[in-house]
N, C-alpha and C positions, 0 to 999 in steps of 0.2 A: 504494500500500500504506500502511496506517495507520502502521506503524513508520517508513516513509520520511518521512512528513510530521510526525511527532511533534516533532522538534527544529527544525523550520523555521517554526513559528508558535507563537502563544500559544493553546494548546488551550482555555483557559478562555473565550476570546472568538471564536475562529475558527469561524464557522458551517459552513464547508465541511468542516473536519476533523470537527466534531461530526456533521454529516449522514453523512459517510462511516462514521464509527464506529457511529452509530445504525443505519445500513443493514446493515453487516456483522454486528453483534451483536444486531440487532433490539431496540434500546432503545426502550421506550415509557414514558417517565417524565415527570413534570411539570417545570416550569422550575426550581423550587426544588431538586429532586433533581439536575437536570442541572448547575446552578451549583455545587453541592457536589461532585459527581463530577468534573467537568472542572476545577474549581478545584484539587482535590486532585491530579489527574493533572498539571496544570501545575506545581504546587509541587514534586512529587517526581520529575519525569521525568528530571532530570539525575543525581540522587543515588540513585534507586531506593528501594524500600520493600518490606518483607516482607508476606506475605499476612496475617499476624496483625495488623500495624499498620494495613494497609489496611482490614481487616475492622473493627477497632476504630474507626478514623476514620469510616467509613461508618455504623457503628452509633451512634456519638455524635451524628452529624449527622442521621440519619434515624430512629433508633429501631429499625431492622431489622438482622438479621444477613444481610448481602448477599453470600453466598458466591460466587455466580456472577459478580457484577459486581466484587467485590474481586479475584477471580482474573483477570478480563479486564483490569483496570487493571494488575495486576502483570505479566501476560503481554504487555501492550502495551509496557511498558518493557523487559522481559526475555523475549524470545520463546523462551527455553529453558525457561520455566515453563509448566505446564499451565493450561488453562481448566477450571473446574468445569462440567461439562455432564452432565445426567442420562443421556444416551445413552452417553457414554464411561464414566461411573461404573459403569454396569451391566456393561460388559465386564470391569471389575476387581472386580466383586461388591462395590461400595461404594455407600453411600447417605448422603445428608445427614440429619441428625437432624430429627425432626418439629418443627413450629412451636412447640409447647409443651414440647418435650423439656427435661429437666433438664440443666443445664450445656451448653446448645445452642451457645454461643460456643466453648467449649473443644472440644466434640465436632466442631464444624465445622472447626476448625483441625486436629484429629487426622485427619479425613477427607482434608483437603488434603495434609497431610504424607504420609499413606499413598499418595495418588494420585501424588505426586512420586516416592516410593520405587518404586512399582510401574511407573511409566513408565521409571524408570532401569533397573530390572531387565529390562523388556521390550526396551528399546533395546540392552542388552548381550547379549541372547539370540540364538540362531539364528533364532527367529521374528521378532524385531525386524529382523535383517539381511535376512531374506526380504521383509518388508514394505517396507523402505527400497529394496532393489534393485528390487522391482516398481514402486514409486512413481517411482524415477529412470528406469527404462526407459519408463514410460508418459508422464512429464511432462518428462523431460530435466532440464537444469540449472535449479534455482530457488534463490532466496535463503532459502527456508524452512529452519528448523532441523530436525534429525532428529525432535525431539519433535513439531513441528507436522505433519510429514509423516505420522507414525504416528497422531497425533490425528485428522487429516483422514480417514485410512483407517478408523479405528475409528468415527468419527462417521457415516460412510456405511454401515457395516454395521448393518442393523436386524434384530433378532431377531423 
């Protein structure tokens, strides 16, 4: 598991960790981007980092608002945080702002914060309990957080 290996190696140079991360998250980026991303992950893996600050660091380094990858970095460090994924966003009736949207950075942070709140509400609800109970019956004991379990279920449900 990615989180298990996070603190056992230097993720900025460990190619096995990077390959595992790339495979799990389907990363297809150039070497310059990868050095930036995994370098940031290595620097903050012990102290943590907010979504806003991750998004800012990646934007400063790449020129792009990298919502999905910023959330993946944050969730790798703190598995109780959600990953921004268009399939999961649809379940919550959320969408990231368009590429040329005004205030795209701030609106992206707002979407992420809304996603966090909606996940929290779902996890505290009877529906969330039903999803978790079903997951646990199907897969038994896992080290996955409640949020990750629900996230996986939502990701599998295609409309």
